[in-house]
Short mmCIF file of the C-alpha atoms (twelve columns), coordinates in Angstrom:
data_MODEL
# 
_entry.id   MODEL 
# 
loop_
_atom_site.group_PDB 
_atom_site.id 
_atom_site.type_symbol 
_atom_site.label_atom_id 
_atom_site.label_alt_id 
_atom_site.label_comp_id 
_atom_site.label_asym_id 
_atom_site.label_seq_id 
_atom_site.Cartn_x 
_atom_site.Cartn_y 
_atom_site.Cartn_z 
_atom_site.pdbx_PDB_model_num 
ATOM 1   C CA . MET A 1   -10.356 -6.639  15.609  1 
ATOM 2   C CA . SER A 2   -10.158 -7.305  19.043  1 
ATOM 3   C CA . THR A 3   -8.962  -3.952  19.990  1 
ATOM 4   C CA . PRO A 4   -8.983  -0.928  18.381  1 
ATOM 5   C CA . ALA A 5   -6.218  -0.084  15.500  1 
ATOM 6   C CA . ARG A 6   -4.431  2.868   16.634  1 
ATOM 7   C CA . VAL A 7   -4.626  5.574   13.765  1 
ATOM 8   C CA . ILE A 8   -3.075  8.995   13.144  1 
ATOM 9   C CA . VAL A 9   -3.880  11.219  10.264  1 
ATOM 10  C CA . VAL A 10  -1.442  13.333  8.120   1 
ATOM 11  C CA . ASP A 11  -3.489  16.112  6.180   1 
ATOM 12  C CA . ASP A 12  -2.711  19.498  5.791   1 
ATOM 13  C CA . GLU A 13  -6.448  20.747  5.463   1 
ATOM 14  C CA . VAL A 14  -8.046  21.339  8.562   1 
ATOM 15  C CA . GLU A 15  -11.635 20.461  7.425   1 
ATOM 16  C CA . VAL A 16  -10.409 17.142  6.299   1 
ATOM 17  C CA . ARG A 17  -8.573  16.174  9.442   1 
ATOM 18  C CA . ARG A 18  -11.936 17.601  11.143  1 
ATOM 19  C CA . ALA A 19  -13.905 14.960  8.984   1 
ATOM 20  C CA . TYR A 20  -11.209 12.202  9.819   1 
ATOM 21  C CA . ARG A 21  -11.823 12.933  13.676  1 
ATOM 22  C CA . ALA A 22  -15.623 12.728  13.298  1 
ATOM 23  C CA . PHE A 23  -15.315 9.511   11.591  1 
ATOM 24  C CA . PHE A 24  -12.824 7.654   13.806  1 
ATOM 25  C CA . ASP A 25  -14.859 9.094   16.908  1 
ATOM 26  C CA . GLN A 26  -17.858 6.757   15.438  1 
ATOM 27  C CA . ARG A 27  -15.854 3.905   14.712  1 
ATOM 28  C CA . PRO A 28  -15.289 1.075   17.883  1 
ATOM 29  C CA . ASP A 29  -12.310 -0.486  15.526  1 
ATOM 30  C CA . PHE A 30  -10.380 2.571   15.319  1 
ATOM 31  C CA . VAL A 31  -8.866  5.022   17.740  1 
ATOM 32  C CA . LEU A 32  -7.393  8.327   16.460  1 
ATOM 33  C CA . VAL A 33  -4.185  8.968   18.462  1 
ATOM 34  C CA . GLY A 34  -2.938  11.814  16.573  1 
ATOM 35  C CA . GLU A 35  -3.112  14.343  13.650  1 
ATOM 36  C CA . ALA A 36  -0.533  16.457  11.687  1 
ATOM 37  C CA . GLY A 37  -0.684  19.045  9.066   1 
ATOM 38  C CA . ASP A 38  2.500   18.199  7.046   1 
ATOM 39  C CA . GLY A 39  4.809   15.597  6.435   1 
ATOM 40  C CA . ASP A 40  7.589   16.520  8.395   1 
ATOM 41  C CA . SER A 41  5.186   16.710  11.299  1 
ATOM 42  C CA . GLY A 42  3.795   13.526  10.366  1 
ATOM 43  C CA . VAL A 43  6.961   11.552  10.452  1 
ATOM 44  C CA . GLY A 44  7.498   12.940  14.039  1 
ATOM 45  C CA . LEU A 45  4.132   12.008  15.029  1 
ATOM 46  C CA . TRP A 46  4.429   8.794   13.544  1 
ATOM 47  C CA . ARG A 47  7.954   8.225   15.473  1 
ATOM 48  C CA . GLN A 48  6.210   9.169   19.003  1 
ATOM 49  C CA . GLN A 49  3.155   7.476   18.447  1 
ATOM 50  C CA . ARG A 50  4.028   4.392   16.337  1 
ATOM 51  C CA . PRO A 51  0.374   3.899   15.305  1 
ATOM 52  C CA . ASP A 52  -1.118  0.581   13.617  1 
ATOM 53  C CA . VAL A 53  -2.069  2.569   10.451  1 
ATOM 54  C CA . THR A 54  -1.115  5.845   9.318   1 
ATOM 55  C CA . VAL A 55  -3.382  7.927   7.023   1 
ATOM 56  C CA . MET A 56  -1.250  9.774   4.414   1 
ATOM 57  C CA . ASP A 57  -1.912  12.618  2.149   1 
ATOM 58  C CA . LEU A 58  0.417   13.459  -0.572  1 
ATOM 59  C CA . SER A 59  0.076   17.094  -1.761  1 
ATOM 60  C CA . MET A 60  1.260   18.971  1.364   1 
ATOM 61  C CA . PRO A 61  3.638   22.111  1.887   1 
ATOM 62  C CA . GLY A 62  7.006   21.163  2.948   1 
ATOM 63  C CA . MET A 63  7.816   17.670  2.654   1 
ATOM 64  C CA . SER A 64  5.737   15.656  0.432   1 
ATOM 65  C CA . GLY A 65  3.767   12.591  1.492   1 
ATOM 66  C CA . VAL A 66  5.664   10.186  -0.534  1 
ATOM 67  C CA . GLU A 67  8.779   11.254  1.287   1 
ATOM 68  C CA . ALA A 68  7.029   10.980  4.491   1 
ATOM 69  C CA . VAL A 69  5.931   7.386   3.527   1 
ATOM 70  C CA . ARG A 70  9.724   6.624   2.579   1 
ATOM 71  C CA . ARG A 71  10.972  7.995   5.734   1 
ATOM 72  C CA . ILE A 72  8.579   6.095   8.195   1 
ATOM 73  C CA . CYS A 73  9.291   3.011   6.147   1 
ATOM 74  C CA . ALA A 74  12.661  3.689   6.666   1 
ATOM 75  C CA . MET A 75  12.205  3.507   10.274  1 
ATOM 76  C CA . ASP A 76  10.105  0.567   10.144  1 
ATOM 77  C CA . ALA A 77  9.545   -1.432  7.256   1 
ATOM 78  C CA . SER A 78  6.273   -3.027  8.587   1 
ATOM 79  C CA . ALA A 79  4.710   0.117   9.008   1 
ATOM 80  C CA . MET A 80  1.262   0.431   7.397   1 
ATOM 81  C CA . VAL A 81  0.834   3.839   5.764   1 
ATOM 82  C CA . VAL A 82  -2.248  4.074   3.636   1 
ATOM 83  C CA . VAL A 83  -2.388  7.133   1.134   1 
ATOM 84  C CA . VAL A 84  -5.713  8.731   0.578   1 
ATOM 85  C CA . SER A 85  -5.547  11.335  -2.245  1 
ATOM 86  C CA . GLN A 86  -7.639  13.095  -4.479  1 
ATOM 87  C CA . TYR A 87  -5.494  12.353  -7.377  1 
ATOM 88  C CA . ALA A 88  -4.813  8.545   -8.760  1 
ATOM 89  C CA . ASP A 89  -2.174  8.978   -11.671 1 
ATOM 90  C CA . SER A 90  0.316   6.687   -12.210 1 
ATOM 91  C CA . GLU A 91  3.099   8.634   -11.302 1 
ATOM 92  C CA . ARG A 92  1.565   9.463   -7.857  1 
ATOM 93  C CA . VAL A 93  0.391   6.095   -6.888  1 
ATOM 94  C CA . VAL A 94  3.778   4.240   -8.584  1 
ATOM 95  C CA . ALA A 95  5.744   6.944   -6.395  1 
ATOM 96  C CA . ALA A 96  3.731   5.995   -3.154  1 
ATOM 97  C CA . LEU A 97  3.886   2.407   -3.467  1 
ATOM 98  C CA . SER A 98  7.449   2.238   -4.016  1 
ATOM 99  C CA . ALA A 99  8.183   4.507   -1.034  1 
ATOM 100 C CA . GLY A 100 6.626   1.751   0.925   1 
ATOM 101 C CA . ALA A 101 2.698   2.662   1.123   1 
ATOM 102 C CA . CYS A 102 0.547   -0.322  1.964   1 
ATOM 103 C CA . GLY A 103 -2.466  0.788   0.117   1 
ATOM 104 C CA . TYR A 104 -4.022  3.772   -2.083  1 
ATOM 105 C CA . LEU A 105 -7.250  5.146   -1.444  1 
ATOM 106 C CA . MET A 106 -9.555  8.193   -2.693  1 
ATOM 107 C CA . LYS A 107 -10.646 11.019  -0.891  1 
ATOM 108 C CA . SER A 108 -13.755 11.012  -2.957  1 
ATOM 109 C CA . ALA A 109 -14.820 7.480   -1.722  1 
ATOM 110 C CA . SER A 110 -17.303 6.992   0.916   1 
ATOM 111 C CA . MET A 111 -16.182 6.727   4.874   1 
ATOM 112 C CA . ALA A 112 -17.297 3.287   4.733   1 
ATOM 113 C CA . ALA A 113 -15.219 2.562   1.893   1 
ATOM 114 C CA . LEU A 114 -12.078 4.354   4.056   1 
ATOM 115 C CA . GLY A 115 -12.883 2.018   6.753   1 
ATOM 116 C CA . GLN A 116 -12.954 -0.867  4.866   1 
ATOM 117 C CA . GLY A 117 -9.562  -0.139  3.070   1 
ATOM 118 C CA . LEU A 118 -7.934  0.932   6.617   1 
ATOM 119 C CA . ARG A 119 -9.114  -2.622  7.872   1 
ATOM 120 C CA . GLU A 120 -7.671  -4.715  5.100   1 
ATOM 121 C CA . ALA A 121 -4.286  -2.366  5.816   1 
ATOM 122 C CA . VAL A 122 -3.989  -3.524  9.181   1 
ATOM 123 C CA . LEU A 123 -5.047  -7.176  8.127   1 
ATOM 124 C CA . GLY A 124 -1.824  -7.097  6.276   1 
ATOM 125 C CA . ARG A 125 -3.538  -6.741  2.714   1 
ATOM 126 C CA . MET A 126 -3.014  -3.877  0.349   1 
ATOM 127 C CA . PRO A 127 -6.154  -1.698  -0.277  1 
ATOM 128 C CA . LEU A 128 -6.176  -0.124  -3.642  1 
ATOM 129 C CA . ALA A 129 -9.095  2.068   -5.017  1 
ATOM 130 C CA . SER A 130 -10.311 1.391   -8.326  1 
ATOM 131 C CA . PRO A 131 -8.497  4.315   -9.953  1 
ATOM 132 C CA . ALA A 132 -5.233  3.327   -8.372  1 
ATOM 133 C CA . ARG A 133 -5.539  -0.007  -9.415  1 
ATOM 134 C CA . VAL A 134 -6.389  1.435   -13.089 1 
ATOM 135 C CA . ALA A 135 -3.245  3.623   -12.762 1 
ATOM 136 C CA . VAL A 136 -0.879  0.537   -11.938 1 
ATOM 137 C CA . VAL A 137 -2.547  -1.435  -14.957 1 
ATOM 138 C CA . ASP A 138 -1.960  1.496   -17.174 1 
ATOM 139 C CA . ARG A 139 1.592   1.768   -15.939 1 
ATOM 140 C CA . LEU A 140 1.815   -2.058  -16.732 1 
ATOM 141 C CA . HIS A 141 0.406   -1.746  -20.187 1 
ATOM 142 C CA . SER A 142 2.656   1.235   -21.086 1 
ATOM 143 C CA . THR A 143 5.960   -0.701  -20.307 1 
ATOM 144 C CA . THR A 144 4.823   -3.889  -21.864 1 
ATOM 145 C CA . ALA A 145 5.209   -4.479  -25.709 1 
ATOM 146 C CA . ALA A 146 2.191   -4.247  -27.829 1 
ATOM 147 C CA . ALA A 147 2.692   -7.655  -29.472 1 
ATOM 148 C CA . ASP A 148 2.450   -9.414  -26.092 1 
ATOM 149 C CA . PRO A 149 -0.763  -11.108 -26.213 1 
ATOM 150 C CA . ALA A 150 -1.308  -11.750 -22.592 1 
ATOM 151 C CA . PRO A 151 0.806   -9.072  -20.621 1 
ATOM 152 C CA . TRP A 152 -1.259  -9.850  -17.454 1 
ATOM 153 C CA . GLU A 153 0.005   -13.442 -17.340 1 
ATOM 154 C CA . ARG A 154 3.803   -12.874 -17.686 1 
ATOM 155 C CA . VAL A 155 6.035   -11.627 -14.841 1 
ATOM 156 C CA . THR A 156 9.098   -10.152 -14.935 1 
ATOM 157 C CA . PRO A 157 12.437  -12.271 -13.582 1 
ATOM 158 C CA . ARG A 158 12.539  -9.980  -10.561 1 
ATOM 159 C CA . GLU A 159 8.762   -10.766 -10.086 1 
ATOM 160 C CA . SER A 160 9.144   -14.278 -10.750 1 
ATOM 161 C CA . GLN A 161 11.563  -14.431 -7.599  1 
ATOM 162 C CA . VAL A 162 9.249   -12.588 -5.499  1 
ATOM 163 C CA . LEU A 163 6.550   -15.253 -6.252  1 
ATOM 164 C CA . GLN A 164 8.749   -18.092 -5.453  1 
ATOM 165 C CA . ALA A 165 9.407   -16.705 -2.096  1 
ATOM 166 C CA . LEU A 166 6.032   -15.973 -1.265  1 
ATOM 167 C CA . ALA A 167 4.983   -19.334 -2.251  1 
ATOM 168 C CA . THR A 168 7.826   -20.428 0.601   1 
ATOM 169 C CA . GLY A 169 5.651   -18.390 3.054   1 
ATOM 170 C CA . ALA A 170 8.561   -15.711 3.309   1 
ATOM 171 C CA . THR A 171 7.682   -12.456 4.875   1 
ATOM 172 C CA . ASN A 172 8.641   -9.231  3.136   1 
ATOM 173 C CA . ALA A 173 11.541  -8.685  5.223   1 
ATOM 174 C CA . GLN A 174 13.030  -12.084 4.453   1 
ATOM 175 C CA . ILE A 175 12.064  -11.664 0.416   1 
ATOM 176 C CA . ALA A 176 14.041  -8.096  0.438   1 
ATOM 177 C CA . GLN A 177 17.092  -9.839  2.087   1 
ATOM 178 C CA . GLN A 178 17.062  -12.624 -0.345  1 
ATOM 179 C CA . LEU A 179 16.686  -10.342 -3.114  1 
ATOM 180 C CA . GLY A 180 18.948  -7.682  -1.882  1 
ATOM 181 C CA . VAL A 181 16.368  -5.026  -2.434  1 
ATOM 182 C CA . SER A 182 14.534  -2.830  0.102   1 
ATOM 183 C CA . ARG A 183 11.180  -3.849  1.594   1 
ATOM 184 C CA . GLY A 184 9.362   -0.650  -0.098  1 
ATOM 185 C CA . SER A 185 10.109  -2.421  -3.187  1 
ATOM 186 C CA . ILE A 186 8.743   -5.681  -2.387  1 
ATOM 187 C CA . LYS A 187 5.674   -3.855  -1.534  1 
ATOM 188 C CA . HIS A 188 5.871   -2.164  -4.925  1 
ATOM 189 C CA . TYR A 189 6.344   -5.484  -6.809  1 
ATOM 190 C CA . LEU A 190 3.250   -6.967  -4.756  1 
ATOM 191 C CA . ALA A 191 1.106   -3.833  -5.758  1 
ATOM 192 C CA . VAL A 192 1.839   -4.234  -9.340  1 
ATOM 193 C CA . MET A 193 0.891   -7.926  -9.380  1 
ATOM 194 C CA . TYR A 194 -1.978  -7.534  -6.845  1 
ATOM 195 C CA . ALA A 195 -3.530  -5.025  -9.890  1 
ATOM 196 C CA . ARG A 196 -2.530  -7.279  -12.668 1 
ATOM 197 C CA . PHE A 197 -3.844  -10.370 -11.349 1 
ATOM 198 C CA . GLN A 198 -6.882  -8.631  -9.614  1 
ATOM 199 C CA . VAL A 199 -6.285  -10.001 -6.054  1 
ATOM 200 C CA . THR A 200 -5.942  -8.605  -2.674  1 
ATOM 201 C CA . THR A 201 -4.216  -10.932 -0.741  1 
ATOM 202 C CA . ARG A 202 -0.695  -12.794 -0.884  1 
ATOM 203 C CA . THR A 203 -2.457  -16.330 -0.857  1 
ATOM 204 C CA . GLU A 204 -4.675  -15.169 -3.436  1 
ATOM 205 C CA . LEU A 205 -1.814  -14.081 -5.473  1 
ATOM 206 C CA . VAL A 206 0.245   -17.479 -4.927  1 
ATOM 207 C CA . ILE A 207 -2.825  -19.596 -5.867  1 
ATOM 208 C CA . ARG A 208 -3.300  -17.520 -8.885  1 
ATOM 209 C CA . ALA A 209 0.344   -17.710 -10.189 1 
ATOM 210 C CA . LEU A 210 0.162   -21.550 -9.633  1 
ATOM 211 C CA . GLU A 211 -3.015  -21.865 -11.657 1 
ATOM 212 C CA . LEU A 212 -1.118  -19.860 -14.596 1 
ATOM 213 C CA . GLY A 213 2.019   -22.028 -14.127 1 
ATOM 214 C CA . LEU A 214 4.016   -18.675 -13.146 1 
ATOM 215 C CA . ILE A 215 5.394   -20.682 -10.447 1 
ATOM 216 C CA . GLN A 216 6.528   -24.308 -9.469  1 
ATOM 217 C CA . ARG A 217 3.935   -25.927 -7.314  1 
ATOM 218 C CA . SER A 218 6.651   -27.583 -5.326  1 
ATOM 219 C CA . ALA A 219 7.653   -24.432 -3.962  1 
ATOM 220 C CA . ALA A 220 4.158   -24.073 -2.014  1 
# 
């Protein structure tokens, strides 16, 4: 990053916010521009600061982290909100990604892993901690027929439409408009397919889909 990415932290635990503050103080690639202790204050802080990336807890008093993500992304669908939680069950992960989160990391991870994940988010990738990726895959398996011999190589009709649009270079906003869905939904579809195909970027996803014959090569 040529200039430090501006970050805000939304977490109800004082000690956690203090740890984040110490971490960002030592990082030349990030600058902490604000903290909030609950979801409602976090939304207000985001509106005021318009940061490059937001670190969002999920379990907070009052407005939940998921609702805060939803409200932030409703104001700006390109907002980069990375959930950092101590839980990674499929319900929380899917809810956060569906609300528009661009990544899901674990509080138990090292600060180095946090830094790497936030860098990926700023670069437009979707950082998913291993437990979150497993949760997404588990959700996929639970909704896929047991007789399907290769569920990771199959896509739903809607996912196929997203892949075809990706192959033309369309942005999330353009795909959402084409399909008549929210931009948060597109982020969710991408997260599911990133987990399924074990990739981290849009380009890798398109290449993998082409290799598997899931989209027409002429669309690329």
